[in-house]
PDB file of N, CA, C and O in Angstrom:
ATOM      1  N   UNK A   1     -31.011  75.840 -28.411  1.00  0.00           N
ATOM      2  CA  UNK A   1     -31.909  76.438 -29.370  1.00  0.00           C
ATOM      3  C   UNK A   1     -33.262  75.742 -29.290  1.00  0.00           C
ATOM      4  O   UNK A   1     -33.344  74.525 -29.127  1.00  0.00           O
ATOM      5  N   UNK A   2     -34.277  76.508 -29.402  1.00  0.00           N
ATOM      6  CA  UNK A   2     -35.621  75.950 -29.403  1.00  0.00           C
ATOM      7  C   UNK A   2     -36.215  76.057 -30.802  1.00  0.00           C
ATOM      8  O   UNK A   2     -35.775  76.847 -31.637  1.00  0.00           O
ATOM      9  N   UNK A   3     -37.223  75.236 -31.020  1.00  0.00           N
ATOM     10  CA  UNK A   3     -37.886  75.263 -32.318  1.00  0.00           C
ATOM     11  C   UNK A   3     -38.616  76.598 -32.485  1.00  0.00           C
ATOM     12  O   UNK A   3     -39.227  77.084 -31.533  1.00  0.00           O
ATOM     13  N   UNK A   4     -38.562  77.187 -33.659  1.00  0.00           N
ATOM     14  CA  UNK A   4     -39.189  78.493 -33.851  1.00  0.00           C
ATOM     15  C   UNK A   4     -40.716  78.433 -33.886  1.00  0.00           C
ATOM     16  O   UNK A   4     -41.382  79.416 -33.558  1.00  0.00           O
ATOM     17  N   UNK A   5     -41.272  77.290 -34.279  1.00  0.00           N
ATOM     18  CA  UNK A   5     -42.722  77.212 -34.430  1.00  0.00           C
ATOM     19  C   UNK A   5     -43.215  75.944 -33.729  1.00  0.00           C
ATOM     20  O   UNK A   5     -43.208  74.867 -34.325  1.00  0.00           O
ATOM     21  N   UNK A   6     -43.643  76.063 -32.466  1.00  0.00           N
ATOM     22  CA  UNK A   6     -44.098  74.889 -31.719  1.00  0.00           C
ATOM     23  C   UNK A   6     -45.593  74.977 -31.464  1.00  0.00           C
ATOM     24  O   UNK A   6     -46.139  76.046 -31.191  1.00  0.00           O
ATOM     25  N   UNK A   7     -46.230  73.838 -31.561  1.00  0.00           N
ATOM     26  CA  UNK A   7     -47.658  73.735 -31.273  1.00  0.00           C
ATOM     27  C   UNK A   7     -47.791  72.774 -30.083  1.00  0.00           C
ATOM     28  O   UNK A   7     -47.718  71.556 -30.247  1.00  0.00           O
ATOM     29  N   UNK A   8     -47.984  73.332 -28.906  1.00  0.00           N
ATOM     30  CA  UNK A   8     -48.002  72.547 -27.678  1.00  0.00           C
ATOM     31  C   UNK A   8     -49.125  71.515 -27.684  1.00  0.00           C
ATOM     32  O   UNK A   8     -48.917  70.385 -27.244  1.00  0.00           O
ATOM     33  N   UNK A   9     -50.272  71.866 -28.157  1.00  0.00           N
ATOM     34  CA  UNK A   9     -51.410  70.940 -28.189  1.00  0.00           C
ATOM     35  C   UNK A   9     -51.128  69.760 -29.119  1.00  0.00           C
ATOM     36  O   UNK A   9     -51.486  68.623 -28.813  1.00  0.00           O
ATOM     37  N   UNK A  10     -50.499  70.032 -30.230  1.00  0.00           N
ATOM     38  CA  UNK A  10     -50.153  68.964 -31.172  1.00  0.00           C
ATOM     39  C   UNK A  10     -49.126  68.015 -30.544  1.00  0.00           C
ATOM     40  O   UNK A  10     -49.211  66.799 -30.719  1.00  0.00           O
ATOM     41  N   UNK A  11     -48.169  68.570 -29.821  1.00  0.00           N
ATOM     42  CA  UNK A  11     -47.148  67.750 -29.168  1.00  0.00           C
ATOM     43  C   UNK A  11     -47.754  66.915 -28.037  1.00  0.00           C
ATOM     44  O   UNK A  11     -47.323  65.785 -27.807  1.00  0.00           O
ATOM     45  N   UNK A  12     -48.738  67.454 -27.337  1.00  0.00           N
ATOM     46  CA  UNK A  12     -49.423  66.676 -26.294  1.00  0.00           C
ATOM     47  C   UNK A  12     -50.051  65.433 -26.904  1.00  0.00           C
ATOM     48  O   UNK A  12     -49.929  64.337 -26.357  1.00  0.00           O
ATOM     49  N   UNK A  13     -50.712  65.601 -28.019  1.00  0.00           N
ATOM     50  CA  UNK A  13     -51.371  64.470 -28.675  1.00  0.00           C
ATOM     51  C   UNK A  13     -50.360  63.444 -29.188  1.00  0.00           C
ATOM     52  O   UNK A  13     -50.611  62.241 -29.111  1.00  0.00           O
ATOM     53  N   UNK A  14     -49.239  63.898 -29.702  1.00  0.00           N
ATOM     54  CA  UNK A  14     -48.227  62.982 -30.228  1.00  0.00           C
ATOM     55  C   UNK A  14     -47.519  62.196 -29.123  1.00  0.00           C
ATOM     56  O   UNK A  14     -47.125  61.049 -29.335  1.00  0.00           O
ATOM     57  N   UNK A  15     -47.360  62.795 -27.971  1.00  0.00           N
ATOM     58  CA  UNK A  15     -46.628  62.145 -26.879  1.00  0.00           C
ATOM     59  C   UNK A  15     -47.534  61.393 -25.906  1.00  0.00           C
ATOM     60  O   UNK A  15     -47.037  60.734 -24.992  1.00  0.00           O
ATOM     61  N   UNK A  16     -48.838  61.478 -26.081  1.00  0.00           N
ATOM     62  CA  UNK A  16     -49.775  60.835 -25.161  1.00  0.00           C
ATOM     63  C   UNK A  16     -49.524  59.328 -25.002  1.00  0.00           C
ATOM     64  O   UNK A  16     -49.487  58.863 -23.863  1.00  0.00           O
ATOM     65  N   UNK A  17     -49.351  58.537 -26.068  1.00  0.00           N
ATOM     66  CA  UNK A  17     -49.116  57.091 -25.889  1.00  0.00           C
ATOM     67  C   UNK A  17     -47.839  56.795 -25.090  1.00  0.00           C
ATOM     68  O   UNK A  17     -47.816  55.898 -24.247  1.00  0.00           O
ATOM     69  N   UNK A  18     -46.797  57.550 -25.366  1.00  0.00           N
ATOM     70  CA  UNK A  18     -45.541  57.322 -24.649  1.00  0.00           C
ATOM     71  C   UNK A  18     -45.688  57.666 -23.169  1.00  0.00           C
ATOM     72  O   UNK A  18     -45.196  56.941 -22.304  1.00  0.00           O
ATOM     73  N   UNK A  19     -46.360  58.765 -22.887  1.00  0.00           N
ATOM     74  CA  UNK A  19     -46.547  59.160 -21.491  1.00  0.00           C
ATOM     75  C   UNK A  19     -47.452  58.182 -20.747  1.00  0.00           C
ATOM     76  O   UNK A  19     -47.213  57.888 -19.575  1.00  0.00           O
ATOM     77  N   UNK A  20     -48.478  57.680 -21.409  1.00  0.00           N
ATOM     78  CA  UNK A  20     -49.344  56.677 -20.783  1.00  0.00           C
ATOM     79  C   UNK A  20     -48.561  55.383 -20.528  1.00  0.00           C
ATOM     80  O   UNK A  20     -48.742  54.739 -19.494  1.00  0.00           O
ATOM     81  N   UNK A  21     -47.702  55.012 -21.458  1.00  0.00           N
ATOM     82  CA  UNK A  21     -46.875  53.821 -21.273  1.00  0.00           C
ATOM     83  C   UNK A  21     -45.927  53.973 -20.104  1.00  0.00           C
ATOM     84  O   UNK A  21     -45.772  53.050 -19.305  1.00  0.00           O
ATOM     85  N   UNK A  22     -45.290  55.133 -19.994  1.00  0.00           N
ATOM     86  CA  UNK A  22     -44.380  55.389 -18.879  1.00  0.00           C
ATOM     87  C   UNK A  22     -45.140  55.344 -17.558  1.00  0.00           C
ATOM     88  O   UNK A  22     -44.654  54.776 -16.580  1.00  0.00           O
ATOM     89  N   UNK A  23     -46.322  55.936 -17.526  1.00  0.00           N
ATOM     90  CA  UNK A  23     -47.140  55.907 -16.306  1.00  0.00           C
ATOM     91  C   UNK A  23     -47.554  54.490 -15.937  1.00  0.00           C
ATOM     92  O   UNK A  23     -47.545  54.124 -14.762  1.00  0.00           O
ATOM     93  N   UNK A  24     -47.916  53.691 -16.940  1.00  0.00           N
ATOM     94  CA  UNK A  24     -48.298  52.305 -16.681  1.00  0.00           C
ATOM     95  C   UNK A  24     -47.140  51.494 -16.119  1.00  0.00           C
ATOM     96  O   UNK A  24     -47.315  50.701 -15.194  1.00  0.00           O
ATOM     97  N   UNK A  25     -45.972  51.696 -16.678  1.00  0.00           N
ATOM     98  CA  UNK A  25     -44.787  50.982 -16.185  1.00  0.00           C
ATOM     99  C   UNK A  25     -44.460  51.405 -14.757  1.00  0.00           C
ATOM    100  O   UNK A  25     -44.060  50.574 -13.941  1.00  0.00           O
ATOM    101  N   UNK A  26     -44.626  52.683 -14.452  1.00  0.00           N
ATOM    102  CA  UNK A  26     -44.372  53.155 -13.089  1.00  0.00           C
ATOM    103  C   UNK A  26     -45.362  52.522 -12.106  1.00  0.00           C
ATOM    104  O   UNK A  26     -44.969  52.129 -11.008  1.00  0.00           O
ATOM    105  N   UNK A  27     -46.621  52.421 -12.480  1.00  0.00           N
ATOM    106  CA  UNK A  27     -47.614  51.780 -11.615  1.00  0.00           C
ATOM    107  C   UNK A  27     -47.295  50.300 -11.426  1.00  0.00           C
ATOM    108  O   UNK A  27     -47.376  49.787 -10.310  1.00  0.00           O
ATOM    109  N   UNK A  28     -46.936  49.618 -12.496  1.00  0.00           N
ATOM    110  CA  UNK A  28     -46.587  48.202 -12.423  1.00  0.00           C
ATOM    111  C   UNK A  28     -45.369  47.995 -11.520  1.00  0.00           C
ATOM    112  O   UNK A  28     -45.361  47.085 -10.691  1.00  0.00           O
ATOM    113  N   UNK A  29     -44.346  48.828 -11.675  1.00  0.00           N
ATOM    114  CA  UNK A  29     -43.156  48.731 -10.829  1.00  0.00           C
ATOM    115  C   UNK A  29     -43.478  49.004  -9.369  1.00  0.00           C
ATOM    116  O   UNK A  29     -42.945  48.341  -8.480  1.00  0.00           O
ATOM    117  N   UNK A  30     -44.349  49.980  -9.117  1.00  0.00           N
ATOM    118  CA  UNK A  30     -44.757  50.267  -7.747  1.00  0.00           C
ATOM    119  C   UNK A  30     -45.513  49.101  -7.125  1.00  0.00           C
ATOM    120  O   UNK A  30     -45.320  48.785  -5.951  1.00  0.00           O
ATOM    121  N   UNK A  31     -46.373  48.464  -7.914  1.00  0.00           N
ATOM    122  CA  UNK A  31     -47.116  47.300  -7.417  1.00  0.00           C
ATOM    123  C   UNK A  31     -46.161  46.154  -7.100  1.00  0.00           C
ATOM    124  O   UNK A  31     -46.322  45.479  -6.083  1.00  0.00           O
ATOM    125  N   UNK A  32     -45.174  45.928  -7.955  1.00  0.00           N
ATOM    126  CA  UNK A  32     -44.181  44.887  -7.683  1.00  0.00           C
ATOM    127  C   UNK A  32     -43.377  45.197  -6.424  1.00  0.00           C
ATOM    128  O   UNK A  32     -43.084  44.298  -5.635  1.00  0.00           O
ATOM    129  N   UNK A  33     -43.021  46.461  -6.236  1.00  0.00           N
ATOM    130  CA  UNK A  33     -42.266  46.850  -5.045  1.00  0.00           C
ATOM    131  C   UNK A  33     -43.085  46.624  -3.782  1.00  0.00           C
ATOM    132  O   UNK A  33     -42.565  46.112  -2.790  1.00  0.00           O
ATOM    133  N   UNK A  34     -44.350  46.997  -3.807  1.00  0.00           N
ATOM    134  CA  UNK A  34     -45.222  46.776  -2.645  1.00  0.00           C
ATOM    135  C   UNK A  34     -45.365  45.281  -2.379  1.00  0.00           C
ATOM    136  O   UNK A  34     -45.327  44.845  -1.228  1.00  0.00           O
ATOM    137  N   UNK A  35     -45.532  44.492  -3.453  1.00  0.00           N
ATOM    138  CA  UNK A  35     -45.625  43.043  -3.293  1.00  0.00           C
ATOM    139  C   UNK A  35     -44.369  42.452  -2.683  1.00  0.00           C
ATOM    140  O   UNK A  35     -44.451  41.569  -1.829  1.00  0.00           O
ATOM    141  N   UNK A  36     -43.204  42.930  -3.111  1.00  0.00           N
ATOM    142  CA  UNK A  36     -41.944  42.451  -2.551  1.00  0.00           C
ATOM    143  C   UNK A  36     -41.836  42.794  -1.064  1.00  0.00           C
ATOM    144  O   UNK A  36     -41.421  41.955  -0.265  1.00  0.00           O
ATOM    145  N   UNK A  37     -42.199  43.997  -0.696  1.00  0.00           N
ATOM    146  CA  UNK A  37     -42.129  44.410   0.710  1.00  0.00           C
ATOM    147  C   UNK A  37     -43.072  43.556   1.563  1.00  0.00           C
ATOM    148  O   UNK A  37     -42.694  43.116   2.649  1.00  0.00           O
ATOM    149  N   UNK A  38     -44.292  43.321   1.080  1.00  0.00           N
ATOM    150  CA  UNK A  38     -45.244  42.492   1.824  1.00  0.00           C
ATOM    151  C   UNK A  38     -44.710  41.077   1.970  1.00  0.00           C
ATOM    152  O   UNK A  38     -44.808  40.490   3.048  1.00  0.00           O
ATOM    153  N   UNK A  39     -44.146  40.516   0.903  1.00  0.00           N
ATOM    154  CA  UNK A  39     -43.620  39.151   0.941  1.00  0.00           C
ATOM    155  C   UNK A  39     -42.433  39.040   1.916  1.00  0.00           C
ATOM    156  O   UNK A  39     -42.344  38.071   2.670  1.00  0.00           O
ATOM    157  N   UNK A  40     -41.537  40.014   1.900  1.00  0.00           N
ATOM    158  CA  UNK A  40     -40.374  39.981   2.794  1.00  0.00           C
ATOM    159  C   UNK A  40     -40.818  40.087   4.249  1.00  0.00           C
ATOM    160  O   UNK A  40     -40.297  39.376   5.108  1.00  0.00           O
ATOM    161  N   UNK A  41     -41.764  40.959   4.528  1.00  0.00           N
ATOM    162  CA  UNK A  41     -42.254  41.107   5.897  1.00  0.00           C
ATOM    163  C   UNK A  41     -42.956  39.826   6.349  1.00  0.00           C
ATOM    164  O   UNK A  41     -42.787  39.398   7.490  1.00  0.00           O
ATOM    165  N   UNK A  42     -43.731  39.223   5.475  1.00  0.00           N
ATOM    166  CA  UNK A  42     -44.444  37.998   5.839  1.00  0.00           C
ATOM    167  C   UNK A  42     -43.471  36.838   6.067  1.00  0.00           C
ATOM    168  O   UNK A  42     -43.687  36.034   6.974  1.00  0.00           O
ATOM    169  N   UNK A  43     -42.433  36.735   5.284  1.00  0.00           N
ATOM    170  CA  UNK A  43     -41.462  35.652   5.424  1.00  0.00           C
ATOM    171  C   UNK A  43     -40.540  35.869   6.624  1.00  0.00           C
ATOM    172  O   UNK A  43     -40.050  34.904   7.211  1.00  0.00           O
ATOM    173  N   UNK A  44     -40.308  37.101   6.980  1.00  0.00           N
ATOM    174  CA  UNK A  44     -39.375  37.407   8.054  1.00  0.00           C
ATOM    175  C   UNK A  44     -39.913  37.144   9.444  1.00  0.00           C
ATOM    176  O   UNK A  44     -39.149  37.179  10.409  1.00  0.00           O
ATOM    177  N   UNK A  45     -41.195  36.884   9.577  1.00  0.00           N
ATOM    178  CA  UNK A  45     -41.792  36.698  10.885  1.00  0.00           C
ATOM    179  C   UNK A  45     -41.742  35.259  11.378  1.00  0.00           C
ATOM    180  O   UNK A  45     -42.075  34.995  12.533  1.00  0.00           O
ATOM    181  N   UNK A  46     -41.335  34.326  10.529  1.00  0.00           N
ATOM    182  CA  UNK A  46     -41.322  32.928  10.913  1.00  0.00           C
ATOM    183  C   UNK A  46     -39.931  32.516  11.381  1.00  0.00           C
ATOM    184  O   UNK A  46     -38.987  32.526  10.591  1.00  0.00           O
ATOM    185  N   UNK A  47     -39.791  32.155  12.655  1.00  0.00           N
ATOM    186  CA  UNK A  47     -38.485  31.694  13.109  1.00  0.00           C
ATOM    187  C   UNK A  47     -38.177  30.321  12.519  1.00  0.00           C
ATOM    188  O   UNK A  47     -39.066  29.480  12.382  1.00  0.00           O
ATOM    189  N   UNK A  48     -36.943  30.109  12.179  1.00  0.00           N
ATOM    190  CA  UNK A  48     -36.529  28.842  11.591  1.00  0.00           C
ATOM    191  C   UNK A  48     -35.764  28.055  12.641  1.00  0.00           C
ATOM    192  O   UNK A  48     -34.715  28.492  13.114  1.00  0.00           O
ATOM    193  N   UNK A  49     -36.289  26.901  12.999  1.00  0.00           N
ATOM    194  CA  UNK A  49     -35.647  26.036  13.985  1.00  0.00           C
ATOM    195  C   UNK A  49     -34.960  24.878  13.264  1.00  0.00           C
ATOM    196  O   UNK A  49     -35.586  24.212  12.440  1.00  0.00           O
ATOM    197  N   UNK A  50     -33.704  24.632  13.556  1.00  0.00           N
ATOM    198  CA  UNK A  50     -33.050  23.482  12.944  1.00  0.00           C
ATOM    199  C   UNK A  50     -33.569  22.171  13.547  1.00  0.00           C
ATOM    200  O   UNK A  50     -34.017  22.137  14.693  1.00  0.00           O
ATOM    201  N   UNK A  51     -33.500  21.090  12.753  1.00  0.00           N
ATOM    202  CA  UNK A  51     -33.954  19.800  13.252  1.00  0.00           C
ATOM    203  C   UNK A  51     -32.921  19.195  14.200  1.00  0.00           C
ATOM    204  O   UNK A  51     -33.264  18.433  15.104  1.00  0.00           O
ATOM    205  N   UNK A  52     -31.670  19.538  13.986  1.00  0.00           N
ATOM    206  CA  UNK A  52     -30.595  19.000  14.821  1.00  0.00           C
ATOM    207  C   UNK A  52     -29.737  20.159  15.299  1.00  0.00           C
ATOM    208  O   UNK A  52     -29.365  21.037  14.520  1.00  0.00           O
ATOM    209  N   UNK A  53     -29.426  20.150  16.600  1.00  0.00           N
ATOM    210  CA  UNK A  53     -28.530  21.151  17.177  1.00  0.00           C
ATOM    211  C   UNK A  53     -27.273  20.461  17.675  1.00  0.00           C
ATOM    212  O   UNK A  53     -27.278  19.264  17.964  1.00  0.00           O
ATOM    213  N   UNK A  54     -26.212  21.218  17.770  1.00  0.00           N
ATOM    214  CA  UNK A  54     -24.949  20.694  18.289  1.00  0.00           C
ATOM    215  C   UNK A  54     -24.746  21.242  19.694  1.00  0.00           C
ATOM    216  O   UNK A  54     -24.767  22.455  19.906  1.00  0.00           O
ATOM    217  N   UNK A  55     -24.550  20.343  20.652  1.00  0.00           N
ATOM    218  CA  UNK A  55     -24.280  20.751  22.029  1.00  0.00           C
ATOM    219  C   UNK A  55     -22.861  21.309  22.079  1.00  0.00           C
ATOM    220  O   UNK A  55     -21.904  20.617  21.731  1.00  0.00           O
ATOM    221  N   UNK A  56     -22.730  22.555  22.511  1.00  0.00           N
ATOM    222  CA  UNK A  56     -21.429  23.225  22.524  1.00  0.00           C
ATOM    223  C   UNK A  56     -20.443  22.624  23.519  1.00  0.00           C
ATOM    224  O   UNK A  56     -19.234  22.759  23.330  1.00  0.00           O
ATOM    225  N   UNK A  57     -20.912  21.980  24.548  1.00  0.00           N
ATOM    226  CA  UNK A  57     -20.023  21.409  25.559  1.00  0.00           C
ATOM    227  C   UNK A  57     -19.455  20.065  25.129  1.00  0.00           C
ATOM    228  O   UNK A  57     -18.282  19.770  25.357  1.00  0.00           O
ATOM    229  N   UNK A  58     -20.310  19.247  24.501  1.00  0.00           N
ATOM    230  CA  UNK A  58     -19.873  17.892  24.170  1.00  0.00           C
ATOM    231  C   UNK A  58     -19.653  17.676  22.677  1.00  0.00           C
ATOM    232  O   UNK A  58     -18.942  16.744  22.299  1.00  0.00           O
ATOM    233  N   UNK A  59     -20.233  18.499  21.826  1.00  0.00           N
ATOM    234  CA  UNK A  59     -20.113  18.332  20.382  1.00  0.00           C
ATOM    235  C   UNK A  59     -21.079  17.301  19.826  1.00  0.00           C
ATOM    236  O   UNK A  59     -21.013  16.973  18.641  1.00  0.00           O
ATOM    237  N   UNK A  60     -21.980  16.780  20.662  1.00  0.00           N
ATOM    238  CA  UNK A  60     -22.940  15.791  20.203  1.00  0.00           C
ATOM    239  C   UNK A  60     -24.158  16.467  19.559  1.00  0.00           C
ATOM    240  O   UNK A  60     -24.510  17.601  19.883  1.00  0.00           O
ATOM    241  N   UNK A  61     -24.779  15.736  18.647  1.00  0.00           N
ATOM    242  CA  UNK A  61     -25.989  16.218  18.007  1.00  0.00           C
ATOM    243  C   UNK A  61     -27.181  15.992  18.928  1.00  0.00           C
ATOM    244  O   UNK A  61     -27.342  14.909  19.491  1.00  0.00           O
ATOM    245  N   UNK A  62     -28.019  17.022  19.081  1.00  0.00           N
ATOM    246  CA  UNK A  62     -29.213  16.933  19.927  1.00  0.00           C
ATOM    247  C   UNK A  62     -30.405  17.142  19.002  1.00  0.00           C
ATOM    248  O   UNK A  62     -30.502  18.176  18.341  1.00  0.00           O
ATOM    249  N   UNK A  63     -31.310  16.172  18.949  1.00  0.00           N
ATOM    250  CA  UNK A  63     -32.498  16.263  18.098  1.00  0.00           C
ATOM    251  C   UNK A  63     -33.516  17.161  18.771  1.00  0.00           C
ATOM    252  O   UNK A  63     -33.842  16.968  19.943  1.00  0.00           O
ATOM    253  N   UNK A  64     -34.023  18.148  18.034  1.00  0.00           N
ATOM    254  CA  UNK A  64     -35.032  19.064  18.535  1.00  0.00           C
ATOM    255  C   UNK A  64     -36.393  18.448  18.270  1.00  0.00           C
ATOM    256  O   UNK A  64     -36.680  18.011  17.155  1.00  0.00           O
ATOM    257  N   UNK A  65     -37.226  18.415  19.296  1.00  0.00           N
ATOM    258  CA  UNK A  65     -38.566  17.828  19.142  1.00  0.00           C
ATOM    259  C   UNK A  65     -39.616  18.882  18.983  1.00  0.00           C
ATOM    260  O   UNK A  65     -40.796  18.561  18.842  1.00  0.00           O
TER     261      UNK A  65
END
């Protein structure tokens, strides 16, 4: 059932703050998502070398210089 007497312009004005808030949150979430993607890509490009390796043949520790 729909309301028998609706004023669309009045409803636009009443819902404007909520819609602006939802839009702001969506923009903020999108900015955070882009920031996360940039951070992951930037961190993923650096190879990590251990300071000590184990020689598979002898089991001895080999210091990486």
